[in-house]
N, C-alpha and C positions, 0 to 999 in steps of 0.2 A: 504494499500500500504506500502511495506517495505521501510525503509530508503534508502536502496541501489537503489531500483526501483525509488523512488521519485527523488533521486539525478540524476539518469540517465535521467528521463523525463525533469527535469529542465535544465540539461546540454544541452539537444537537443533543447528545446523550447526557452531558454532565450537568450537575446541579450542585450548588453549594452544600457541603456535608456538615455533619455536626463537628463542633470543635471539641477535641478530646472525646473519647468514647465514654460509655457508662462508667468504666473503671476510673478514668482520669477525672471526671466530674465529681465522683464520690471521694476520690483522694483530696481534691481541693476542699470539699465540704468537711472532710474529716480533719484536715489541718486547721481549718477555720474554727470548727467546734472546739477544738482543744485550746484555742486562744480566747474564747468568749468568756465574758464575766458570767457569774451565776445569774444576775438579773437579765442579761441579754439572752442567755440560754432559755430561761423560763419564758421570756416574752416571745422568742422565736417559736418555741414549742406550742405556745397558745395560738399563735397566728397560723401555724401549719395545720392545726386542727380544723381550720376553716376550708382547707383545700378539698376539692371534690374527690381526690385520690386518697385521702387520709386513711380510710378504712382498708384500702388495699395495701397501704404501706404497713399498717399495724399487723396485718395478716402475714407479712413477710418477715417480721422480726420478733424476737422474744427476749426475755431476760431483763436485767436491771438497767441496761444501757439503751433501752428502747428509744428514747428521745434522740440520742445520738445517731442511731441507725436511720430513723425516720428523717432527720435533718439531711443525712447523706442521700437517701433515696429521693428527697424532694429536689435535690440539685439536678436531677434528670427529667423533672416534670416538663420543662419547656421542649425537650426533645420527644418525650412520650406522647405529647398531644399531636405530633406529626402523623401518628398511626391511629389516632383515636377518631372513630367515625363521627363523634360529636363535635369535632372541630374542623373548620373548613380551610383548605389550602388557598390562600389568596395570592399566591404566586411570589416571585422574587422581586417584582417591580411594583411597589405599592402606589396606589393612587387614592386621593381623597382623604377626608378627615378620619376615616376608620383606621387608617394605617398607624395613627398615633393615639389610638384610644387608650385610656387608662381608667377603666370603670369597674375593674374586678372581673370575677369569673363569669359574669354575664356576657363578656366578650368571648366569642367562640371562634375567633380567627387564629390561625396558627402563627402568624407573624414571623415567618421564616427569615425575613430580611433583618430582624432584630438581632440575629445571632453573629453578625460580622459587620465590619466597616472596611470597605475595599479602598484603602488609601493606595493610589496608583503610583507606579514608578516605571521607568523604561531605561534599560541599559543601552538602547540603540536609537534613542530620540524618536521613537514612535509616539504620535500624539496621544495624550492622556484624556481620560474622562472619569468622573466620579469623584468621591463616593456619593451614592444616593442617600437620601434621608427619607424617613427615619432609619436608624441603624443602631448598632450595639452601643456606640458612644452616646448618642442622643438619649437612648433609653436608660442606660445606667444613670446618667445625669438626672433624668426625670424621676426614676424610681427611688433613688436614694433621697431626693428631696422629699418625696411623699412619705417615705418610711419614717423620716424624722419630723413629720408634720402632725397636725391634729386630724388628718383624714380618717375615714372609717377603717375599722379593723378588716373589713371585707376587702377593701382596696389594698390595704397594706399587706395582707396575706398574699394576694396576687403579685404585688410588686416584690415581696420577699422571695418567692420561688423563682421569679425571673432574675433577680440579683444573684441568687445562689448559682445560677447557671451562667449568666452573662459575664460575670467577673472572671470565671474560668475561661469562657470563650475568648475574651480579648487578650488573654495571655498565651493563646495559641498563635504562633507568628502568622500562620496562613489565614487567620481570621481578621487580620489587620492590613491586608494588602491584596493587590492584583497587579501582576506584571504584564506590561504591554510590550510586545515585540513585533517585528515585521511578520513573523510567523503566526502570531496571535494578536492581531491589531485591535480586537475588541477586549483584550485582557484575558487572563487565564483563570479568572474567578477563584483566586486564592489557591491555585494549584489544582483545581478540579479538572482543568483541561490539559493537564500534563500527565501523559501516560507513562507507566512503569513497565508495561509489557505490551505485546502485540494483541490486537483484536483477534478473537472475541473476548479475551481477558480484559477486564475493566479496572485493574489496579491503577490507582492515581496517586499523585504526590500528596494531595490533601489528605486522603484516607490513610496514607502511610503515617503522617504526622499525628493524625488523630489516634491511631492505634499503637503508637511506638512504645508505650509503656506496658503493653499487654492488654488482654481482654478478660474481663470477668464482670458478672452482674451481682456478685455476692458482696454485701457490705463489709463482712469480716475480712475478706481478702483485701478490699480497698483500705480498710483501717490499718491492717498490718503493713501494707506497702507505704501508706502515708506516714507511719511512724518511723520509717527508714529513710524519709526524704531528708535532704540537707536543710539546715536552718538558712533562711534567706538573710542576706546582709541586712543589718538593722536600718542602715540609711536608705536602702531600697524599699524595705517593708514599710517604712514611714511615709513614703510617697502616697498621698491620698487623692491626687488629681487623676481622674480617669483618662483625660486626654494624654497625659504623660505615659500611662500604661499602654495606650494604643500606639504612641509614637515609639516606645521601646520595642513592642512586637514588630512594628513596621521595620525598624532598623535591624532587628534580628533576622527577619525574613531575608533581607538583602545580604546579611553577613554570613548566615549559617544555613539557610534553606536553599537559596538559588546559587549554589556553588557546584563546581565539578564533583561528580560526573554529570550533573545536569547541564544541559546546554540551553540555548535561547528559544528553542521551539517547543512543539508539542510532544516530542519524544517519539518512540518510547526510549527510556533511559533505564540503565541497571544500576542500582545503588550499591556501592561497595561497602566493605566492613567498616571502614573509617567513617564514612558518611553516617551509617547507621549508629555507630557508637557515639558519634558527636550529637546526633539527634536525640538519643536517649538522655544524654547528659543534660542538654539544654531543656528537654521536656520536664525532667525531674526538677530542675531549678525553677522553671516557669510555674509548674504546678504548686510547688512549695510557696513561691512568692505570691501567687494568686490567692492561696488559702490564708496567708497572713494578712494580706491587704483586705480580703473579704472580712476577716475577723475585726479589723480596725473599723471598717466601715459600719459593721453591724453593732459593735460596742458603742460607737458614737450615736447611732440612730435609736438603739433599743434599750440601752442601759440608762433609763430615765426615771 
């Protein structure tokens, strides 16, 4: 298959994926929970009881640490609704006021475009476009303000589960960028249009980074792995400006994601052992950092 044909196929088939998989998001939440004050934990647990999936979460956990496990499961709710027939896929290119709704669980749109912010760059001077709004950055800003306000608990519960997820999302480098090249002039959608194997295989660069820490849906596995994460440098963990979080991930994408053996096109490319090892190291650092920053955000909003 020619490069041009492959690029066209990927453009047609690809769609922005989840940032980190279930394991990664639960690891972020586990690290955050361990840093919460007692008051913030109690308030978060009370808000999560208002989520429509709460009974399902309770059924999946047992023992004295139930609140912690539920907190971890809640971090995947924003992805879970993508396969829930009660929620409607309103596409990747939002239009109208509904795209920025913040009314709580009466909103049954999936809002897939809230999961990323495609800051553009080009290594070969291809014209840039984006990012569209609303996006992960606009929503983190909006949700954290509401969480610290006198809004209703129903809306705060909704905003909490989104924040548990989106703070993790923006620390995945490929959820903060889209690379524009002559081979992919419309951008690569955060690596979703970069192949790692020949068709009909659909392994993509974005999915590799989502899954780089392994795969498991078991909270206990995520908790054990979160406990082995490195501590984030205190000066970085203290940064509470979400726009700087996005900028850091944007820069990481250019420095450690789009490097050899990747080239400028749609691939397919074969990742070597060095690239994979470096990706795991960066992912562990980013998940730990996301968890510690999430904890600071929640302590500020909920410990009142």
